[in-house]
LOZASE-899110 format. One record per residue: x, y, z of N, C-alpha, C in turn. Coordinates in Angstrom, 2 decimals, always signed. Layout:
<atoms>
ATOM       nc1       nc2       nc3      cac1      cac2      cac3       cc1       cc2       cc3
ATOM         X         Y         Z         X         Y         Z         X         Y         Z
...
</atoms>
This chain:
<atoms>
ATOM       nc1       nc2       nc3      cac1      cac2      cac3       cc1       cc2       cc3
ATOM    +13.64     -6.80    -33.33    +15.38     -6.52    -34.42    +16.73     -7.06    -34.23
ATOM    +16.68     -7.23    -35.48    +17.76     -7.64    -35.59    +19.16     -6.74    -36.20
ATOM    +20.38     -7.16    -36.56    +20.92     -6.80    -37.50    +20.90     -8.09    -39.38
ATOM    +21.46     -7.58    -39.51    +22.27     -8.28    -41.44    +22.27     -7.39    -42.00
ATOM    +23.25     -7.15    -42.88    +24.22     -6.40    -44.04    +24.14     -5.31    -43.66
ATOM    +24.78     -5.35    -42.36    +24.78     -3.76    -41.94    +23.49     -3.23    -41.63
ATOM    +22.75     -3.82    -41.81    +20.92     -3.28    -41.85    +20.47     -3.29    -41.10
ATOM    +19.38     -2.48    -39.35    +18.59     -2.16    -38.71    +18.13     -2.98    -39.56
ATOM    +17.12     -4.44    -38.88    +15.57     -4.83    -39.53    +14.57     -4.36    -38.53
ATOM    +13.58     -3.66    -38.21    +12.34     -3.90    -36.92    +11.59     -4.80    -37.82
ATOM    +11.47     -6.15    -37.06    +10.10     -7.56    -37.44     +9.79     -7.78    -36.31
ATOM     +8.70     -7.01    -36.36     +7.65     -7.85    -34.75     +7.39     -9.44    -34.91
ATOM     +7.91     -9.82    -35.94     +7.63    -11.52    -34.60     +9.27    -12.15    -35.08
ATOM    +10.04    -11.04    -34.23    +11.47    -12.05    -34.57    +12.66    -10.96    -33.29
ATOM    +12.84    -11.17    -32.84    +14.28     -9.83    -32.06    +15.68    -11.09    -31.85
ATOM    +16.42    -10.77    -31.49    +17.50    -11.70    -31.93    +18.70    -10.22    -30.71
ATOM    +18.39    -10.76    -29.29    +19.60    -10.03    -28.94    +21.33    -11.47    -28.03
ATOM    +22.03    -10.67    -28.36    +22.34     -9.95    -28.45    +22.25     -9.34    -30.64
ATOM    +23.00     -8.24    -31.65    +21.95     -8.47    -32.68    +23.03     -7.02    -33.30
ATOM    +24.44     -6.94    -33.78    +24.99     -8.79    -34.84    +25.13     -9.45    -33.37
ATOM    +25.99    -10.63    -33.42    +25.14    -11.19    -31.97    +27.16    -11.21    -32.70
ATOM    +28.20    -11.98    -30.83    +29.79    -11.72    -31.07    +29.35    -13.82    -30.80
ATOM    +30.55    -13.77    -32.24    +31.54    -14.90    -32.18    +31.48    -15.74    -31.22
ATOM    +31.73    -16.63    -30.77    +31.98    -17.67    -29.42    +30.86    -17.05    -28.39
ATOM    +30.00    -16.85    -28.09    +28.75    -16.77    -27.36    +27.87    -17.02    -27.61
ATOM    +27.04    -16.75    -27.29    +25.08    -17.02    -27.16    +23.88    -15.75    -27.50
ATOM    +24.04    -16.48    -28.86    +21.97    -15.13    -28.64    +21.18    -15.65    -28.44
ATOM    +20.23    -14.77    -28.31    +18.99    -14.80    -27.89    +17.81    -14.68    -29.02
ATOM    +17.26    -15.97    -29.29    +15.95    -15.68    -30.73    +14.36    -15.61    -29.73
ATOM    +13.94    -14.37    -30.22    +12.86    -14.63    -29.58    +11.94    -15.21    -31.00
ATOM    +10.37    -15.57    -30.78    +10.22    -15.78    -31.37     +8.34    -15.71    -30.92
ATOM     +7.80    -14.73    -32.28     +6.13    -14.18    -32.19     +5.45    -14.59    -33.89
ATOM     +5.70    -15.21    -33.96     +5.06    -15.49    -35.77     +4.17    -16.15    -35.36
ATOM     +3.77    -16.36    -37.32     +2.53    -17.06    -37.72     +2.51    -18.35    -36.21
ATOM     +3.38    -19.23    -35.52     +2.93    -20.74    -35.21     +2.83    -20.26    -33.82
ATOM     +3.13    -19.05    -33.13     +3.41    -18.96    -31.94     +1.46    -18.48    -31.45
ATOM     +1.31    -17.35    -33.44     +0.10    -17.19    -33.58     -0.87    -17.71    -33.73
ATOM     -0.63    -18.54    -33.49     -1.66    -20.13    -34.26     -2.04    -21.32    -33.23
ATOM     -1.50    -20.75    -31.95     -1.37    -21.91    -30.84     -0.58    -22.99    -30.77
ATOM     +0.56    -23.11    -32.37     +1.74    -23.84    -31.37     +1.81    -24.35    -29.59
ATOM     +1.73    -26.22    -29.82     +2.13    -25.79    -28.30     +3.79    -25.74    -28.47
ATOM     +5.22    -26.14    -29.18     +6.00    -26.56    -28.62     +6.64    -25.77    -30.56
ATOM     +7.21    -25.23    -31.08     +8.74    -24.46    -31.67     +9.84    -24.49    -31.18
ATOM    +10.56    -24.91    -32.54    +11.61    -25.10    -32.82    +12.07    -24.30    -34.14
ATOM    +13.58    -23.33    -33.62    +14.66    -22.85    -34.01    +15.67    -23.49    -35.10
ATOM    +15.37    -23.44    -35.80    +16.38    -24.12    -37.01    +17.31    -22.97    -37.59
ATOM    +18.32    -23.91    -37.80    +19.59    -22.31    -37.60    +21.13    -23.11    -37.98
ATOM    +22.03    -22.54    -38.81    +22.74    -22.65    -39.53    +23.95    -21.52    -39.87
ATOM    +25.03    -21.94    -40.15    +25.81    -20.62    -40.63    +25.86    -19.63    -40.93
ATOM    +26.58    -19.22    -41.54    +27.46    -18.66    -42.98    +26.42    -19.03    -44.51
ATOM    +25.20    -18.81    -44.90    +24.92    -19.66    -45.69    +24.01    -20.81    -45.07
ATOM    +23.77    -21.27    -44.79    +23.27    -22.97    -43.60    +24.51    -24.12    -43.57
ATOM    +25.42    -23.44    -43.42    +26.69    -24.98    -42.49    +25.90    -24.19    -41.77
ATOM    +26.30    -26.62    -41.82    +26.25    -26.95    -39.84    +25.13    -26.31    -39.40
ATOM    +23.99    -27.44    -40.37    +22.95    -26.92    -39.42    +22.14    -27.64    -38.42
ATOM    +21.08    -26.78    -37.12    +21.43    -27.25    -35.47    +19.85    -26.69    -35.90
ATOM    +18.17    -27.80    -34.83    +17.19    -27.10    -34.26    +17.54    -28.15    -33.21
ATOM    +16.91    -27.12    -32.08    +16.93    -26.58    -31.28    +15.04    -26.50    -30.41
ATOM    +14.70    -26.91    -29.11    +13.52    -26.29    -28.85    +13.37    -25.32    -28.25
ATOM    +12.85    -24.41    -28.35    +12.25    -22.82    -27.68    +11.44    -22.81    -26.86
ATOM    +11.89    -22.02    -25.69    +10.59    -21.95    -24.37     +9.91    -21.26    -24.99
ATOM     +9.32    -21.58    -24.13     +7.27    -20.89    -24.76     +7.83    -19.95    -22.64
ATOM     +7.45    -18.27    -23.41     +7.93    -17.53    -22.27     +5.85    -17.48    -22.51
ATOM     +5.67    -17.14    -20.75     +4.27    -16.27    -20.47     +3.50    -15.33    -21.76
ATOM     +4.20    -14.30    -21.93     +3.43    -13.54    -24.13     +3.41    -14.51    -24.24
ATOM     +3.69    -15.83    -24.52     +3.31    -16.59    -25.07     +4.33    -16.53    -26.97
ATOM     +5.46    -15.82    -27.27     +6.56    -15.77    -27.16     +7.79    -16.67    -27.84
ATOM     +8.24    -17.06    -27.84     +8.62    -18.75    -27.92    +10.39    -17.87    -27.93
ATOM    +11.06    -18.20    -26.67    +12.70    -18.10    -26.96    +13.74    -19.24    -26.96
ATOM    +15.05    -18.91    -27.44    +16.20    -20.33    -27.74    +17.58    -19.57    -27.55
ATOM    +18.37    -20.41    -27.11    +19.81    -19.81    -26.36    +20.52    -20.73    -27.79
ATOM    +20.94    -20.11    -28.88    +21.65    -19.92    -29.47    +22.97    -19.87    -30.55
ATOM    +23.92    -20.65    -30.22    +25.25    -20.96    -29.65    +26.21    -19.57    -31.14
ATOM    +26.91    -19.58    -31.03    +27.55    -18.33    -32.15    +28.56    -19.09    -32.47
ATOM    +28.52    -20.42    -33.55    +29.50    -20.34    -33.82    +30.05    -19.98    -35.82
ATOM    +29.31    -19.51    -36.45    +29.76    -19.35    -37.95    +31.01    -18.33    -37.61
ATOM    +30.66    -17.18    -39.44    +32.21    -16.74    -39.67    +30.73    -14.95    -39.55
ATOM    +30.14    -14.62    -40.75    +29.77    -13.86    -40.79    +27.98    -13.94    -40.54
ATOM    +27.17    -14.45    -40.47    +26.04    -14.66    -40.64    +25.16    -15.93    -39.80
ATOM    +23.86    -15.51    -38.55    +23.60    -16.87    -38.49    +21.91    -16.92    -39.04
ATOM    +21.03    -18.36    -39.42    +20.59    -18.21    -40.83    +19.68    -19.65    -40.30
ATOM    +18.19    -18.11    -39.81    +16.76    -19.47    -39.35    +15.92    -18.94    -39.62
ATOM    +15.21    -20.38    -39.62    +13.62    -20.35    -39.22    +12.76    -21.18    -37.81
ATOM    +11.86    -21.56    -38.53    +11.37    -22.28    -37.08    +10.70    -23.32    -38.11
ATOM     +9.68    -23.90    -36.45     +9.33    -25.23    -37.33     +7.71    -25.72    -35.64
ATOM     +6.89    -26.37    -35.73     +6.51    -26.35    -34.78     +6.59    -28.02    -35.11
ATOM     +5.56    -28.82    -33.27     +5.69    -30.25    -33.46     +5.01    -31.05    -34.35
ATOM     +4.29    -29.69    -35.88     +2.98    -30.50    -36.70     +4.36    -30.74    -37.92
ATOM     +5.17    -30.26    -37.79     +5.90    -29.92    -39.12     +5.40    -28.26    -40.56
ATOM     +4.87    -27.46    -39.63     +5.02    -26.72    -39.99     +5.48    -25.70    -39.59
ATOM     +5.80    -25.20    -41.28     +6.78    -23.80    -41.15     +6.73    -22.88    -41.93
ATOM     +7.64    -21.22    -41.13     +7.68    -20.08    -40.35     +9.35    -19.60    -41.48
ATOM     +8.82    -19.77    -42.64    +10.91    -19.45    -43.01    +10.34    -17.77    -43.81
ATOM     +9.43    -16.76    -43.29     +9.48    -15.77    -44.13     +8.76    -16.26    -45.33
ATOM     +8.46    -16.76    -45.84     +8.18    -16.41    -46.79     +9.43    -16.68    -48.21
ATOM    +10.03    -17.75    -47.12    +10.66    -17.88    -48.41    +12.69    -17.86    -47.91
ATOM    +12.63    -16.26    -47.18    +13.52    -15.84    -47.49    +14.25    -16.52    -46.10
ATOM    +13.95    -16.87    -44.98    +14.40    -16.50    -42.96    +14.63    -15.70    -43.21
ATOM    +15.16    -16.17    -41.85    +15.75    -14.72    -41.60    +17.82    -14.43    -41.32
ATOM    +18.15    -13.53    -40.54    +19.58    -13.92    -40.61    +20.25    -13.05    -39.42
ATOM    +20.67    -12.22    -38.63    +21.89    -11.12    -38.50    +23.47    -11.77    -38.25
ATOM    +23.73    -10.38    -38.02    +25.37    -10.60    -38.67    +25.71    -11.52    -37.19
ATOM    +27.10    -11.52    -38.00    +28.64    -11.68    -36.31    +29.13    -11.02    -36.44
ATOM    +30.08    -10.63    -35.35    +30.29    -10.05    -35.15    +32.19    -10.38    -34.83
ATOM    +33.27    -10.31    -34.61    +34.28    -10.88    -34.12    +34.82    -10.41    -33.28
</atoms>
C-alpha cells in the first residue's frame, strides 16, 4: 500500500511504510514484483523526488519471503518517485508509470 496524490493505492507488488512519507525521515520500500518473482539475484531501488529530481539508486536487501526491501531518505518536497532494476539491468517501471508516494511535512 502507498499513498499518492492523497489516494491510497493497494498494489501487491509494492509496499511503502510509512506512506505518506515524512520529510527528513526514512521510508521503507518493499518490492515483490516481476523481478523478485523472476528469480533476480539482486534488486535495486532507483528513486528521485518531485518528478525524478536528485536521482539515486540503492541496493535492496532480500527478505526470507523473497521480497526485497530498502530504506530511502525522504528529501523531496511533494513525492518520492521510484522503480526497480536487477543486476542484469532488467527494469520494472510499472509499465512506464513508475511508482510514487506522497511526502508530508
